[in-house]
Every structure is written in structure tokens, then in C-alpha cells.
N, CA, C and O of each residue as an XYZ file, in Angstrom:
396
protein
N     215.103    150.563    166.972
C     215.159    151.551    165.910
C     213.882    151.519    165.062
O     213.389    152.575    164.664
N     213.341    150.336    164.779
C     212.133    150.209    163.977
C     210.961    150.900    164.667
O     210.164    151.562    164.003
N     210.841    150.759    165.991
C     209.753    151.406    166.729
C     209.861    152.930    166.659
O     208.844    153.623    166.622
N     211.087    153.453    166.641
C     211.287    154.896    166.538
C     210.758    155.402    165.194
O     210.086    156.433    165.150
N     211.050    154.698    164.104
C     210.578    155.102    162.778
C     209.061    154.993    162.666
O     208.427    155.823    162.016
N     208.482    153.985    163.289
C     207.022    153.852    163.284
C     206.399    155.032    164.021
O     205.379    155.568    163.587
N     207.005    155.440    165.135
C     206.517    156.599    165.885
C     206.625    157.882    165.072
O     205.702    158.696    165.063
N     207.764    158.062    164.381
C     207.958    159.250    163.543
C     206.955    159.245    162.397
O     206.372    160.284    162.084
N     206.746    158.096    161.770
C     205.785    157.982    160.676
C     204.374    158.299    161.164
O     203.636    159.012    160.485
N     203.993    157.783    162.320
C     202.671    158.060    162.875
C     202.502    159.548    163.158
O     201.439    160.114    162.902
N     203.545    160.181    163.682
C     203.490    161.612    163.961
C     203.345    162.411    162.666
O     202.553    163.352    162.609
N     204.093    162.051    161.637
C     203.997    162.751    160.351
C     202.610    162.598    159.730
O     202.070    163.552    159.170
N     202.039    161.408    159.827
C     200.696    161.190    159.291
C     199.666    162.028    160.038
O     198.755    162.590    159.431
N     199.815    162.111    161.366
C     198.883    162.908    162.165
C     198.984    164.388    161.811
O     197.965    165.065    161.675
N     200.198    164.888    161.662
C     200.396    166.293    161.316
C     199.894    166.574    159.903
O     199.249    167.598    159.676
N     200.169    165.702    158.968
C     199.750    165.951    157.586
C     198.236    165.922    157.453
O     197.688    166.623    156.603
N     197.551    165.139    158.262
C     196.092    165.106    158.161
C     195.478    166.386    158.698
O     194.421    166.790    158.214
N     196.084    167.037    159.667
C     195.545    168.294    160.173
C     195.931    169.458    159.278
O     195.175    170.426    159.190
N     197.057    169.405    158.620
C     197.474    170.479    157.726
C     196.563    170.550    156.514
O     196.306    171.640    156.004
N     196.074    169.425    156.047
C     195.221    169.389    154.871
C     193.832    169.922    155.113
O     193.117    170.203    154.151
N     193.418    170.074    156.348
C     192.087    170.566    156.658
C     192.120    172.079    156.777
O     193.094    172.653    157.264
N     191.059    172.713    156.332
C     190.995    174.157    156.451
C     189.843    174.538    157.360
O     188.862    173.804    157.476
N     189.966    175.678    157.997
C     188.876    176.159    158.828
C     187.797    176.733    157.926
O     188.015    176.908    156.727
N     186.639    177.027    158.493
C     185.547    177.555    157.686
C     185.838    178.969    157.202
O     185.120    179.480    156.342
N     186.873    179.614    157.734
C     187.221    180.956    157.294
C     188.264    180.964    156.184
O     188.515    182.015    155.593
N     188.873    179.833    155.885
C     189.888    179.758    154.852
C     189.237    179.649    153.481
O     188.225    178.964    153.328
N     189.808    180.320    152.482
C     189.272    180.172    151.137
C     189.411    178.736    150.657
O     190.456    178.112    150.838
N     188.373    178.222    150.054
C     188.459    176.878    149.502
C     188.206    176.934    148.009
O     188.992    176.402    147.225
N     187.113    177.574    147.606
C     186.853    177.821    146.204
C     186.890    176.602    145.326
O     187.137    176.725    144.126
N     186.659    175.446    145.865
C     186.726    174.250    145.054
C     185.384    173.805    144.552
O     185.107    173.874    143.355
N     184.552    173.351    145.451
C     183.286    172.730    145.073
C     182.315    173.723    144.443
O     181.682    173.411    143.434
N     182.192    174.907    145.020
C     181.273    175.910    144.473
C     181.694    176.372    143.088
O     180.862    176.521    142.194
N     182.980    176.596    142.919
C     183.495    177.034    141.621
C     183.308    175.947    140.573
O     182.903    176.239    139.448
N     183.593    174.712    140.920
C     183.409    173.601    139.975
C     181.945    173.441    139.586
O     181.626    173.221    138.417
N     181.053    173.554    140.577
C     179.621    173.428    140.301
C     179.134    174.574    139.423
O     178.309    174.367    138.534
N     179.638    175.779    139.667
C     179.265    176.936    138.854
C     179.726    176.742    137.406
O     178.966    176.987    136.470
N     180.956    176.308    137.235
C     181.468    176.074    135.880
C     180.660    174.999    135.160
O     180.377    175.131    133.969
N     180.288    173.940    135.870
C     179.485    172.865    135.265
C     178.105    173.383    134.873
O     177.591    173.057    133.803
N     177.506    174.198    135.753
C     176.206    174.799    135.431
C     176.327    175.690    134.194
O     175.495    175.615    133.289
N     177.359    176.530    134.155
C     177.534    177.426    133.010
C     177.726    176.641    131.717
O     177.196    177.030    130.676
N     178.467    175.557    131.768
C     178.636    174.721    130.579
C     177.290    174.181    130.107
O     177.014    174.152    128.908
N     176.453    173.753    131.052
C     175.120    173.245    130.703
C     174.248    174.375    130.158
O     173.486    174.170    129.214
N     174.357    175.564    130.747
C     173.573    176.708    130.288
C     173.986    177.129    128.879
O     173.142    177.479    128.054
N     175.278    177.090    128.616
C     175.773    177.418    127.274
C     175.263    176.396    126.265
O     174.829    176.760    125.172
N     175.315    175.118    126.632
C     174.843    174.057    125.733
C     173.344    174.192    125.457
O     172.875    173.841    124.374
N     172.598    174.700    126.433
C     171.156    174.869    126.263
C     170.794    176.226    125.658
O     169.614    176.524    125.475
N     171.788    177.041    125.351
C     171.587    178.380    124.783
C     170.703    179.268    125.657
O     169.834    179.986    125.161
N     170.940    179.206    126.962
C     170.202    180.066    127.893
C     170.600    181.524    127.667
O     171.722    181.799    127.244
N     169.692    182.454    127.944
C     170.040    183.880    127.823
C     171.241    184.211    128.710
O     171.353    183.704    129.826
N     172.109    185.039    128.222
C     173.302    185.495    128.941
C     174.267    184.376    129.315
O     175.139    184.584    130.159
N     174.138    183.205    128.719
C     175.014    182.092    129.082
C     176.453    182.302    128.603
O     177.381    181.725    129.171
N     176.644    183.107    127.583
C     177.993    183.338    127.057
C     178.904    183.986    128.093
O     180.115    183.762    128.082
N     178.333    184.780    128.979
C     179.124    185.450    130.014
C     178.896    184.837    131.397
O     179.272    185.433    132.406
N     178.297    183.678    131.449
C     177.956    183.035    132.717
C     179.170    182.866    133.633
O     179.126    183.255    134.800
N     180.235    182.296    133.115
C     181.413    182.043    133.960
C     182.027    183.338    134.470
O     182.441    183.414    135.626
N     182.089    184.350    133.622
C     182.651    185.634    134.044
C     181.739    186.344    135.034
O     182.214    186.977    135.977
N     180.435    186.240    134.821
C     179.483    186.950    135.674
C     179.187    186.211    136.980
O     179.076    186.839    138.033
N     179.059    184.897    136.920
C     178.607    184.152    138.095
C     179.718    183.427    138.857
O     179.619    183.255    140.072
N     180.747    183.011    138.174
C     181.758    182.161    138.812
C     183.053    182.894    139.167
O     183.920    182.323    139.828
N     183.190    184.123    138.748
C     184.469    184.825    138.832
C     185.095    184.858    140.221
O     186.299    184.633    140.349
N     184.321    185.131    141.255
C     184.896    185.280    142.590
C     184.677    184.074    143.495
O     184.990    184.131    144.684
N     184.152    182.998    142.957
C     183.867    181.832    143.800
C     185.123    181.138    144.301
O     185.042    180.334    145.229
N     186.270    181.420    143.722
C     187.502    180.825    144.216
C     187.884    181.395    145.584
O     188.772    180.862    146.250
N     187.224    182.468    146.005
C     187.487    183.085    147.303
C     186.462    182.680    148.362
O     186.556    183.125    149.506
N     185.494    181.853    148.005
C     184.426    181.471    148.935
C     184.976    180.660    150.109
O     185.847    179.807    149.939
N     184.450    180.942    151.298
C     184.842    180.188    152.487
C     184.071    178.880    152.542
O     183.144    178.674    151.759
N     184.440    178.005    153.449
C     183.877    176.665    153.534
C     182.364    176.585    153.455
O     181.835    175.937    152.552
N     181.651    177.226    154.378
C     180.188    177.154    154.396
C     179.583    177.865    153.192
O     178.589    177.411    152.625
N     180.179    178.961    152.815
C     179.703    179.701    151.647
C     179.964    178.894    150.374
O     179.110    178.838    149.489
N     181.111    178.284    150.283
C     181.452    177.444    149.134
C     180.439    176.316    148.996
O     179.997    176.006    147.890
N     180.073    175.706    150.112
C     179.083    174.625    150.109
C     177.722    175.140    149.653
O     177.020    174.460    148.904
N     177.345    176.338    150.103
C     176.066    176.921    149.688
C     176.037    177.157    148.182
O     175.033    176.873    147.529
N     177.134    177.673    147.628
C     177.193    177.880    146.181
C     177.169    176.558    145.428
O     176.532    176.461    144.379
N     177.846    175.545    145.938
C     177.816    174.223    145.291
C     176.390    173.692    145.254
O     175.926    173.214    144.219
N     175.701    173.777    146.383
C     174.315    173.302    146.450
C     173.441    174.050    145.451
O     172.626    173.442    144.756
N     173.609    175.360    145.379
C     172.819    176.178    144.466
C     173.071    175.815    143.007
O     172.128    175.594    142.247
N     174.337    175.753    142.615
C     174.637    175.477    141.211
C     174.367    174.025    140.827
O     174.039    173.749    139.673
N     174.496    173.100    141.762
C     174.092    171.720    141.487
C     172.589    171.659    141.228
O     172.136    170.942    140.336
N     171.816    172.417    142.014
C     170.367    172.484    141.822
C     170.035    173.101    140.464
O     169.192    172.584    139.731
N     170.701    174.208    140.131
C     170.453    174.873    138.850
C     170.708    173.931    137.677
O     169.930    173.888    136.724
N     171.791    173.188    137.753
C     172.155    172.290    136.654
C     171.204    171.094    136.566
O     170.964    170.571    135.478
N     170.663    170.662    137.710
C     169.815    169.465    137.746
C     168.374    169.727    137.312
O     167.604    168.782    137.142
N     167.995    170.996    137.130
C     166.628    171.314    136.719
C     166.315    170.699    135.362
O     167.206    170.546    134.527
N     165.066    170.352    135.143
C     164.649    169.852    133.839
C     164.939    170.899    132.761
O     165.354    170.556    131.654
N     164.722    172.167    133.087
C     165.045    173.275    132.195
C     166.199    174.039    132.836
O     165.980    174.855    133.731
N     167.415    173.783    132.389
C     168.600    174.387    132.994
C     168.556    175.912    132.938
O     169.269    176.574    133.693
N     167.745    176.470    132.071
C     167.607    177.924    131.971
C     166.653    178.486    133.023
O     166.577    179.701    133.201
N     165.937    177.628    133.708
C     164.993    178.074    134.733
C     165.714    178.592    135.962
O     166.907    178.352    136.145
N     164.990    179.295    136.790
C     165.561    179.887    137.994
C     164.740    179.467    139.215
O     164.216    180.317    139.934
N     164.632    178.179    139.443
C     163.793    177.707    140.544
C     164.573    177.430    141.827
O     163.965    177.143    142.858
N     165.883    177.507    141.791
C     166.706    177.200    142.961
C     166.986    178.474    143.749
O     166.969    179.577    143.203
N     167.243    178.302    145.031
C     167.557    179.474    145.859
C     168.927    179.297    146.504
O     169.358    178.186    146.811
N     169.587    180.419    146.694
C     170.925    180.440    147.291
C     170.822    180.978    148.704
O     170.267    182.056    148.920
N     171.356    180.235    149.676
C     171.363    180.658    151.065
C     172.592    181.528    151.311
O     173.663    181.028    151.656
N     172.422    182.840    151.126
C     173.547    183.761    151.258
C     173.930    184.039    152.708
O     174.957    184.669    152.958
N     173.127    183.582    153.665
C     173.477    183.799    155.073
C     174.767    183.080    155.440
O     175.442    183.475    156.391
N     175.116    182.047    154.712
C     176.352    181.299    154.958
C     177.586    182.074    154.475
O     178.720    181.714    154.790
N     177.348    183.129    153.718
C     178.457    183.884    153.125
C     178.729    185.205    153.839
O     179.542    186.004    153.375
N     178.070    185.433    154.936
C     178.274    186.696    155.663
C     179.411    186.621    156.630
O     179.706    187.601    157.314
């Protein structure tokens, strides 16, 4: 009986690990949206132009970004926030991942 429960537990763990993964076409909206919000908070703190509407203008639809696109937005907004001058625009976004 103990071996049967170990087998059932192993099967449940295997199934749960695949259910938690999403394909690159599934909306994830996690990392890119979080990075955008963090960048906007930094931009607001630095009093960058148009920072008051940053989250509404730049982050609004990022919750719908797919895996590769979400990663591209995360990379972009992490770069924007890491600049010496957070108001600068020296980072580039690879939009080919979002097509």
C-alpha cells in the first residue's frame, strides 16, 4: 500500500510541475509588468517628464504580454531603471519578440 501512495504522489508531482509551466503563447504579464512598475516608480521619484502617467501609458497592457515578449519588456524596463539618469532614453526594446 505504501508503494502505491508513493507512485500516486510521484504522478501528482509530475503533473503539477507541467501544469505550472506556460507556453510562449500564454499570457504571463509578470516580469515585464513588475519591471515597468518599478521603472515608473523610479521615474516618478526622479520627477521625469510625463512620469505621472507612466504606469497608465507604459504598463497598462503588459499583463497580456506573452513569454518572450514579457521577457523583452522586463529587459527593457530593467535597463531603463538601471541608467544613471533614469529619465534618459538609452535603452532599446526588441519588439520582434512581441509579433
